[in-house]
Rosetta silent file (secondary structure, phi, psi, omega in degrees, C-alpha in Angstrom):
SEQUENCE: MNYYDSISKGYNELYGEEQKKKACLLKQHLKIKGLLLDIGAGTGISTEEFKDKAICILLDPSLKMLKKANGLRVCASAEALPFKEKTFDTIVSLTALHHVNLEKALKEIDRVKKDSAEVGLTILNKSSIAHEKLRGYKKIEGEKDSLFKNG
SCORE:     score description
SCORE:     0.000 S_00000001
   1 L     0.000  133.580  179.185   13.298    9.158   15.065 S_00000001
   2 L   -82.960  166.862 -175.283    9.950    7.803   13.940 S_00000001
   3 H   -55.634  -47.577 -175.750    8.562    4.435   14.956 S_00000001
   4 H   -70.596  -31.654  171.579    9.243    2.680   11.648 S_00000001
   5 H   -60.085  -41.926 -175.328   12.819    3.918   11.491 S_00000001
   6 H   -69.788  -27.066 -179.537   13.319    2.438   14.956 S_00000001
   7 H  -104.837    7.489 -174.094   11.956   -1.030   14.038 S_00000001
   8 H   -56.421  -37.875 -178.207   13.371   -1.229   10.507 S_00000001
   9 H   -62.035  -40.899 -175.854   16.025   -3.817   11.433 S_00000001
  10 H  -106.549   11.342 -175.051   13.519   -6.343   12.778 S_00000001
  11 H   -57.540  -48.287 -176.908   10.419   -5.417   10.766 S_00000001
  12 H   -60.922  -37.106  178.126   10.443   -8.489    8.520 S_00000001
  13 H   -69.773  -37.621 -179.329   10.724  -10.818   11.498 S_00000001
  14 H   -72.056  -45.344 -168.840    7.934   -8.990   13.340 S_00000001
  15 H  -125.263    0.667 -173.531    5.439   -8.545   10.503 S_00000001
  16 H   -55.488  -53.584 -177.314    6.732  -10.399    7.455 S_00000001
  17 H   -63.063  -41.557  178.663    4.401  -13.392    7.434 S_00000001
  18 H   -61.789  -43.922 -179.638    1.359  -11.250    8.208 S_00000001
  19 H   -67.229  -37.573  177.625    2.188   -8.829    5.372 S_00000001
  20 H   -63.143  -39.684  178.132    2.745  -11.689    2.913 S_00000001
  21 H   -62.812  -42.510  179.392   -0.715  -13.094    3.752 S_00000001
  22 H   -65.009  -39.852  178.478   -2.316   -9.709    3.126 S_00000001
  23 H   -63.644  -40.195  177.532   -0.485   -9.389   -0.207 S_00000001
  24 H   -64.031  -38.621  176.253   -1.756  -12.828   -1.241 S_00000001
  25 H   -61.998  -44.039  176.998   -5.293  -11.756   -0.330 S_00000001
  26 H   -60.102  -42.145 -179.581   -4.905   -8.676   -2.528 S_00000001
  27 H   -61.257  -30.365  178.995   -3.658  -10.867   -5.390 S_00000001
  28 H   -71.248  -27.406 -172.629   -6.856  -12.925   -5.135 S_00000001
  29 H  -110.058   -8.410 -179.029   -9.089   -9.877   -5.536 S_00000001
  30 L  -119.745  153.004  169.545   -7.124   -7.587   -7.885 S_00000001
  31 L   -92.810   93.106 -179.019   -5.873   -7.858  -11.434 S_00000001
  32 L   -72.362  124.295 -176.188   -2.243   -6.979  -10.706 S_00000001
  33 L  -160.925  164.195  170.670   -0.752   -5.522  -13.871 S_00000001
  34 L    59.392 -133.537  179.492    1.425   -2.885  -15.470 S_00000001
  35 E   -94.675  120.654 -175.017    3.006   -0.264  -13.256 S_00000001
  36 E  -111.697  134.700  173.248    2.209   -0.855   -9.581 S_00000001
  37 E  -109.565  124.210  174.854    2.592    1.600   -6.704 S_00000001
  38 E  -105.766  106.759 -177.647    2.885    0.138   -3.200 S_00000001
  39 E   -87.223  124.234 -175.363    2.128    2.941   -0.731 S_00000001
  40 L    78.794   36.595 -173.334    3.713    2.316    2.665 S_00000001
  41 L   -68.125  -22.088  178.632    5.840   -0.460    1.203 S_00000001
  42 L    57.715 -122.957 -177.608    8.365   -0.377    4.037 S_00000001
  43 L   -81.724   -2.605  178.608   10.958   -3.109    3.556 S_00000001
  44 L    83.449    8.753 -176.750    9.219   -4.403    0.435 S_00000001
  45 L   -60.000  -40.095  179.726    8.263   -7.730    1.992 S_00000001
  46 L   -81.494  -30.945 -179.415    4.726   -7.586    0.599 S_00000001
  47 H   -61.563  -30.233  178.939    5.732   -5.996   -2.713 S_00000001
  48 H   -54.245  -31.966 -178.469    7.711   -9.161   -3.508 S_00000001
  49 H   -67.865  -17.785 -175.750    4.349  -10.923   -3.984 S_00000001
  50 H  -103.777  -10.923 -171.545    3.486   -8.622   -6.920 S_00000001
  51 L   -65.016  -20.084  178.256    6.784   -8.564   -8.816 S_00000001
  52 L   -79.493  -12.990 -175.504    5.831  -11.478  -11.067 S_00000001
  53 L  -115.837  -15.665 -172.247    2.814   -9.550  -12.397 S_00000001
  54 L  -152.478  163.074  168.598    3.881   -5.877  -12.434 S_00000001
  55 E   -87.778  120.611 -169.803    6.695   -3.371  -12.383 S_00000001
  56 E  -106.189  135.981  171.856    6.657   -2.228   -8.768 S_00000001
  57 E  -115.618  124.625 -178.865    7.490    1.110   -7.214 S_00000001
  58 E   -97.183  125.029 -179.981    7.859    1.063   -3.438 S_00000001
  59 E  -121.177  132.204  178.358    6.890    4.262   -1.627 S_00000001
  60 E  -157.968  147.312  176.835    7.424    4.890    2.079 S_00000001
  61 L   -79.811  -11.292 -178.973    8.213    7.900    4.284 S_00000001
  62 L   -97.115  108.342  178.851   10.822    5.895    6.238 S_00000001
  63 H   -63.051  -35.948  179.757   14.168    5.890    4.465 S_00000001
  64 H   -64.871  -36.718  176.480   15.496    3.250    6.872 S_00000001
  65 H   -67.337  -46.905 -177.894   12.675    0.890    5.917 S_00000001
  66 H   -62.051  -32.072  179.203   13.190    1.507    2.193 S_00000001
  67 L   -62.319  -21.554  178.356   16.913    0.806    2.479 S_00000001
  68 L   -84.176  -12.159 -174.642   15.968   -2.791    3.360 S_00000001
  69 L   -91.009  157.596  174.008   13.867   -3.140    0.189 S_00000001
  70 L  -106.731  145.621  174.538   14.855   -4.235   -3.301 S_00000001
  71 L   110.442 -164.083 -179.091   13.653   -2.476   -6.407 S_00000001
  72 E   -77.443  116.546 -173.509   12.502    0.997   -7.374 S_00000001
  73 E  -121.874  140.123  177.866   12.139    2.986   -4.146 S_00000001
  74 E  -133.761  125.093  177.862   10.754    6.449   -3.463 S_00000001
  75 E   -92.930  107.379 -177.829   10.877    8.124   -0.071 S_00000001
  76 L  -165.053  172.154 -179.767    7.703   10.235    0.143 S_00000001
  77 L  -100.759  158.487  178.788    4.344   10.462    1.885 S_00000001
  78 L   -67.773  -22.664 -178.281    0.962    9.169    0.737 S_00000001
  79 L   -82.374  -10.708 -179.956   -0.460   12.685    1.005 S_00000001
  80 L  -144.336   73.050 -177.434    1.948   14.096   -1.622 S_00000001
  81 L   -71.392  124.565 -174.619    2.694   11.434   -4.220 S_00000001
  82 L   -85.752   52.793 -177.627    5.560   12.618   -6.468 S_00000001
  83 L  -133.614  157.818  177.220    4.098   11.218   -9.690 S_00000001
  84 L   -70.894  160.382  175.665    2.220   12.545  -12.717 S_00000001
  85 L   -60.077  145.216  174.414   -1.533   12.157  -13.068 S_00000001
  86 L    53.910   49.715 -178.721   -2.806    8.808  -14.348 S_00000001
  87 L   -92.902  -38.489 -165.319    0.517    6.997  -13.999 S_00000001
  88 E  -104.802  141.399  176.133   -0.353    3.679  -12.321 S_00000001
  89 E   -86.674  -27.176 -178.982   -2.233    0.570  -13.470 S_00000001
  90 E  -142.329  137.007  174.400   -2.344   -0.891   -9.960 S_00000001
  91 E  -132.149  131.009  176.868   -2.105    0.732   -6.530 S_00000001
  92 E  -130.000  154.848  172.040   -1.862   -1.164   -3.260 S_00000001
  93 E  -152.645  121.663 -176.973   -1.346   -0.200    0.343 S_00000001
  94 E  -108.420  112.295  173.398   -1.123   -2.740    3.129 S_00000001
  95 L    48.711   47.692 -179.248   -1.901   -1.585    6.672 S_00000001
  96 L  -128.237  -29.450 -169.825   -0.333    1.833    6.189 S_00000001
  97 H   -72.592  -12.197  175.769   -3.028    4.402    5.492 S_00000001
  98 H   -73.874   -8.182  177.943   -4.231    4.666    9.090 S_00000001
  99 H   -90.532   -4.959 -171.854   -0.952    6.538    9.724 S_00000001
 100 L  -123.172  174.378  170.126   -1.738    9.362    7.272 S_00000001
 101 L   -74.736  102.975 -170.756   -4.361   11.974    6.477 S_00000001
 102 H   -64.031  -38.824  179.242   -6.619    9.542    4.646 S_00000001
 103 H   -59.820  -46.130  178.720   -8.620   12.159    2.746 S_00000001
 104 H   -64.659  -43.000 -179.475   -5.453   13.655    1.258 S_00000001
 105 H   -62.928  -42.362  179.494   -4.011   10.225    0.490 S_00000001
 106 H   -65.225  -36.674  175.614   -7.194    9.087   -1.280 S_00000001
 107 H   -63.556  -41.124  178.797   -7.202   12.256   -3.403 S_00000001
 108 H   -67.326  -41.177  177.072   -3.582   11.561   -4.358 S_00000001
 109 H   -59.658  -46.312  179.497   -4.351    7.916   -5.154 S_00000001
 110 H   -61.910  -36.041 -179.466   -7.234    9.028   -7.364 S_00000001
 111 H   -68.001  -41.635 -172.965   -4.958   11.562   -9.090 S_00000001
 112 H   -92.764   -7.365  178.994   -2.134    9.123   -9.950 S_00000001
 113 E   -87.057  143.773  173.139   -4.211    6.094  -10.913 S_00000001
 114 E   -69.514  160.083 -179.082   -5.216    5.447  -14.485 S_00000001
 115 E   -57.950  -34.501 -178.300   -8.971    5.326  -15.148 S_00000001
 116 E   -93.423    9.125 -173.761   -8.806    1.537  -15.511 S_00000001
 117 E   -67.404  148.543  171.222   -6.499    1.032  -12.501 S_00000001
 118 E   -95.862  133.180  178.347   -7.104   -1.561   -9.817 S_00000001
 119 E  -125.988  128.368  176.920   -6.747   -0.233   -6.274 S_00000001
 120 E  -132.811  125.569 -176.663   -6.536   -2.454   -3.193 S_00000001
 121 E  -127.962  133.336  171.446   -6.066   -1.111    0.321 S_00000001
 122 E  -106.519  134.818 -176.462   -5.926   -2.976    3.599 S_00000001
 123 E  -129.853  138.240  177.441   -7.011   -1.042    6.676 S_00000001
 124 E   -53.785  134.674  178.695   -6.980   -2.150   10.295 S_00000001
 125 L   -57.870  -34.401 -177.509  -10.441   -3.360   11.311 S_00000001
 126 L   -76.683   -2.838 -178.521  -10.281   -1.232   14.450 S_00000001
 127 L   -92.979   77.295 -175.184   -9.772    1.929   12.359 S_00000001
 128 H   -65.977  -30.346  179.167  -13.430    2.956   11.982 S_00000001
 129 H   -61.405  -43.528  179.458  -12.565    6.454   10.723 S_00000001
 130 H   -62.611  -40.654 -178.559  -10.827    4.943    7.708 S_00000001
 131 H   -61.574  -37.652  178.032  -13.807    2.689    7.010 S_00000001
 132 H   -61.900  -40.109 -174.534  -16.099    5.733    6.853 S_00000001
 133 H   -80.792   -9.161 -177.655  -13.925    7.438    4.235 S_00000001
 134 L  -106.106   31.176 -176.115  -13.725    4.375    1.988 S_00000001
 135 L   -61.895  -28.440  179.936  -17.456    4.137    1.226 S_00000001
 136 L   -79.027   -0.283 -178.148  -16.883    4.073   -2.544 S_00000001
 137 L  -105.791  149.954  174.561  -14.798    0.901   -2.201 S_00000001
 138 E   -78.391  131.851 -177.753  -15.971   -2.699   -1.923 S_00000001
 139 E  -100.622  132.402  176.640  -15.123   -4.116    1.533 S_00000001
 140 E  -125.794  120.646 -176.019  -13.797   -7.656    2.007 S_00000001
 141 E   -70.256  141.072  173.917  -13.274   -8.790    5.600 S_00000001
 142 L  -126.191 -174.602 -179.250   -9.898  -10.116    6.691 S_00000001
 143 L   -66.157  -66.724 -178.540   -8.515  -11.306   10.018 S_00000001
 144 L  -101.111  -21.748 -176.436   -6.981   -8.109   11.402 S_00000001
 145 E  -124.516  162.045  167.861   -7.588   -5.892    8.390 S_00000001
 146 E  -110.321  144.738  175.755  -10.320   -5.316    5.854 S_00000001
 147 E   -96.049  131.889  175.228   -9.509   -5.172    2.181 S_00000001
 148 E  -116.968  128.731 -177.112  -11.051   -2.321    0.229 S_00000001
 149 E  -123.574  137.629  176.775  -11.143   -2.607   -3.550 S_00000001
 150 L   -73.128  163.359  173.786  -12.231    0.039   -6.028 S_00000001
 151 L    83.627    0.000    0.000  -14.903   -0.654   -8.608 S_00000001
């Protein structure tokens, strides 16, 4: 059993408020619109913040986490997104990409985003490897995470 399967029952109580704050920060810096992909959406607690502006698809590798979420859910990994090229107008990922092969995930994000898409990713500040690979993104400091925005 993976870590997120094991904490799925209490995830919202453990991390809910923190994830909502990060989602609000993303909303301040992105034009949320159209079809939105939330990579590592988990229980959907942060995705709720975007539902008034976009049609949201929640993607997570943990089926137990996704079962707690409302909306369109896809159980898959960030390194192999099961979508056609240039599908999404907005892509977000909150504190999830440090768990994956970031190079593969970024290639997949680039593949499925429309040319005009807004992309916002939050990465743990202590994850220096991730910061190196996100050089083409604008960095905005946060408390525990940094926000990286394309463009």
